[in-house]
N, C-alpha and C positions, 0 to 999 in steps of 0.2 A: 281102341274101337276104330275100324276102318272108316275113312271118310271118302266120299266120292264127289268130285267136282263135276257137276253136270250142267254148268251154265258158263257161256263165254262172257267174261267180264271186260268192261272197258277199263277198269281201274281196280287196283289192290286195295283201295280205300274202303271197299266194302267186300267182305268175303261171303260169298253165296254158294252153298255146297249142301249135299245131302249127307247126313250122318245117321246111318241106318234108316229108320222111318221118319226121321225128323229133318225137315227143311230148315237150314240155318242161315240167318242174315246176322253177320258179325261186323259191326262198324269198326274200322281199322285205320283211323286218321287221328292218333292220340295227340299230336302236337296241336291240332286244331279243335281239341276236345270233341273230336268226331263229328264236327260240323258237316252237314250234307252238302255235297256239290252235285253238278248234273250227272257225271259219270256213275256216282254212287246210286242216285236215284234211278238212272236207267238200268243199272245192274240188278238192283233189287226188284225193280218192276219186272224185268225179264225172268228172273228166277221164280217170282210169285206166279206169273203166268204159266210158266212151265210146270210148276207143281199143282196148279189149281186142279187140274183133272187126272193127276198122276195117283193112282191108287197106292202106290208104294210109299207116298208121303202122307203121314196122318197128322202131324203137328208142325206148326211153324214156330221157331224159336228165335227171338231177337235179342241180342246183347252186344256188348263191346268187347274187343279182344284184349285191350289194355288201356292204361291211362286212368285219369281221376274223375272222368265223367262219362256217362252214357252218350249224350248228344247235346251239344250246346246250341244247336239250331241249324240255320242255313248259312252258307258261305256268302254272307251279306256284302263283304267288301268287294268281291267280284261283281255282284249285282249293282252295287252303288257305282262302280266304275262304268258298267254298262249304261247306267242311267244318264251319264254325261253325254253319251252319244245318242243312237237311235233306240237304245233300250232292248234290243232283240235278245240279248243273252238273258236278261232279266226275265223277259216274257217267257222265254224257252224253259228256264228253271222252274218258275212257278207253274206253268202249264203242266209240265211233266211231274212235278212234285204233287200237285193236286190230283193228277191222275193216279199216282201211286197211293196217296192218302184214300181216294175213293175206292181203289181196288182193295186196300186192306179193310176198309169199313164194310164192303160187301163180301168179303171173303168167307167161304162156308166152313172151312177147316179151322179148327181151334188154334189160336195164337197165344204164346206166352212171351212177355217182354220183361226183362230185368232192368228196372229203372234204378240202377245202382250208381248213385252220384248225380251229376248235374244233368237234368232233363228239361230243356227249355225249347221253346219255339218249335223248330222242326222236329226236335226229339219228342215233343208232346204229340205231334202229328203222326208219328209211327208208333207211339205207345197206346193212345186212347182207343184205337180200333180193336186192340187185341182183347180176347175174352178174359185173359188172366194177366193182371198188371202187378208186378212185384216191386214193393218199395223196401228199403232197408234203412238202417240208421244213417246212411251216407246220402240218401236221396235229397236233392234239392230241385223242386219243381217250380217253375215260373214261366210266365209269358211276358217278358219285358220289352215288348216291341214299341210301346209309346216312347220309350227313351231313345229310340233311333228313327222316330219318324214314320213308323208303321203301325200296325194294329195286330191283335191276337188272331192270326190266320190259321191255315192248315186244319180248319174245322173248329177253331177256338170259339167261334160264335155259338156253335152247338154244344161243345163240351163245357164251357164256362157257364152258359146260361142255365144249365141243369144243376149247378151246385146249390147248396143251401143258402137261403136268404139273399143277401147282396154281396156275397163273396165274389161273384163273377165281376161286378163293377169294381170292387176293391182290388182284386188281382189284375183285372185288365187295365185299369188306369195307373195303378202305382207300380206294377210289375213285381208285387210282393211275392215272397218265396214261401213255399210250404216244405216242411220236412217230411220224412216218411210217415210218421204217426198222423200228421195232418192230412196227407194224401189218403190214408185209410179212412179217417174219420169223415172226409168229404166224398168218399167213394171214387176218388181219382184212381186209387189203387185197390186191388181186391185182396191182397195178401201182404203181410209184414213179416219178412224173413230176414234175420241178421246176416250181414254180408259174409261173415265167415262160413255160413252154411251153404251159400250159393253154389260153390263148385259141387259140393255132394248132391244138391238138389238137381243140378243140371245132368249130372251123370245118371241119377236114377231115372230122369225123364228119357234120356237117350236109350236106356236099357228097357224101360217099359212105358213107351208113349201113350199106350192105351190107359195107363193109370194116372194120366196128367193131373186131373182134379184132386184125387186122393193123395198124391204125393205132395201137392202144394198145401193142401189142407193140413196134412200131418206134420209139415215142416213149419208152418206159420206159428207165430207168437202173437200174444196180445200186445199191441204197440203201447208206448207210453202215452200219457195224456197229450191231447192236441190243443195247443194254445190258441189256434185260429177258432175253435169252437167256443172257448172261453171268451174270446173277444167278439163273438158274433153280435151280440146286442149293440156294441159300439159301431160295428161295421154296418149293421142294419140302419142304424140311426144316421151316421154321417154320410153314408153313401146311398141314401133312400131315393134321391131324385135321379131322373134321366137327363138332367141339365147339369153340365159341368159347373156353371156359375153357382148353382144352388149347393153343390157339393162343397165348392170352395168356401162359400159363405158359411155354411154349417161348421166347417172345421175352423174358420177364422174365429168364430164367436165363442169357441171353447178354448180356454187357455191351458188346459191340462196337457200333460206331456204327449200322450199318444195322438191326439188330433193335431197337435202342432207338428209332430214328426211327419205325419201323413201330409199335411199341408206343404211342408218343405219339400217332400219328395214329388208331390204333384207339380209344384212350381218349376221343377227341372224338366218336365215332360213336354212333348210337343202338344201345344193346345189343339192343333188340328187332329193329331192322332187320338187324342182323348175324346174329342167329340165324334169322330168316326167310330171309335170303340163303343161308346155309349149307344150310338145309333144301331151298330151291328147287334148289340145285345138285346135291343128291343125288337129287331127284325127276324133274327134267326130262329127263335123259338116257333115261328109261324110255318117253317118249312118242314114238311113231312119227309121229303127225300133228301138224303145227304148230297146227291148230285146238285140239287138247287142250291144248297149252302156253298158248294164248291164253285159253282157258276157265279154266284154273287161275290164270293171273296176274290175270285180271279178279276172280276171287273174292278173291284176296289183296289186290289194290289197293282193291277196294271196302271191305274192312275196315281196311286200313292207313292210308288217309288220313282215316279217322274216329278213329283213335287219337290220343292226346295228342301224341305225337312228331312227327307231320307238320306240323301248324300251328305247333308251337314250333320245329321246325327251320327252317322257312321264315322265321319271324319273326327267329330269330337270324342266320341266313345272308344273307338276302335283303332284309328290311324294316328292322329296326333295325340289322342288320349289327354286332352286338356280339360275334358269334361265341362266345356263351356259352349254348348250349341247355341247359335243364334237362330231362333225359330223364326219363320215367316209364314203365316201371321205370328205376331209375338205374344198376343194375349187372347184369352178365350173370347172376349168381346169382339175381337176382329175376325174371328172365324164365323163366317155368316151361315145362315141356314142354306142360302143359295150355293155356297161353295160345297158344303157337305152333300146336299142334293145332287150336285153335279158328280160327285165321286161315286154315288150309289146308282147312277144311271146305267141300265143295261148296256153292254157293248153291242156294236153292230154284229150280225149273225156270223160274218166272216172272221171276226176276231174273238168271238166268244169261246169260252171254255167247253169242252165236251169231254165226257168219260171215255175210257177205252171202249170200243164197240162191243155189244153183246154182254155187258155187265147190267146186273139188276140195279134198282134204286140205291 
């Protein structure tokens, strides 16, 4: 099938082209598990804007060209290095990434994403806006930001807070991972299709994009049981509070294996990130417009990546890989309401995030 490249790319890390009546965004940075960088974000945004009003493009398809994961997130090492100086590179990345996220969320043409493999952080941000979200037996979904001193952004406040029970608090705090079956059970994914069938499904979509929904429905299978739903009563019990200290106390008081495992995990996370995450999950459900969510999250991330914990978390987990971050503040009790409140303060108008002009809410 002929392919027409109709977008000038800044980078080969994201392949943006028309394939018949399908606009394709293919992540192509396998050595970094397709982690997003600024040229990728700009290239995908440019393509989406060009196809937005093009009648020749009926469907948007998002996948990865090769490698073991769809998208591991954003290029946080570069952002952490930026934070050591004036932070302009970090601000530029998040500003443009959130504009792309908002563009995708408000896009009128149907999108289909193949979450085949690792789908974390920034990968979640480009998956959840799609109308059709395909999970496989290789899907690994997570928002692990509290482990590097950040929080579940790219719309995470909205997406997580709509999950059943207290799964949002569980995933947001611990960085817990969901498999493909669990993604379907929680409605993170719309379809479960075995990975061996994905190439055939893509080819059928390229041949008949007008039949997108029927093609996916006919290829989908009933997923295996979802362990997270079986664990939901425990999640609801132990993660019931919006106070981090209460959650830790509830876990400490139960000596059984699962709560003790979660307690050990939580003790490795940034206390500041955990409290910011809990606050976000209480605030986000009140926003009607996704633009307001993005505006809030940009203000938070603008401050969070300049805090001590972000470069320290990136150092410990991704650079030195000693897995021994020294958080500051070091304990939940030291993270004051005053500090959390300051992170949620709106930015001055000249620094605040804005969507691409002329887009709807």
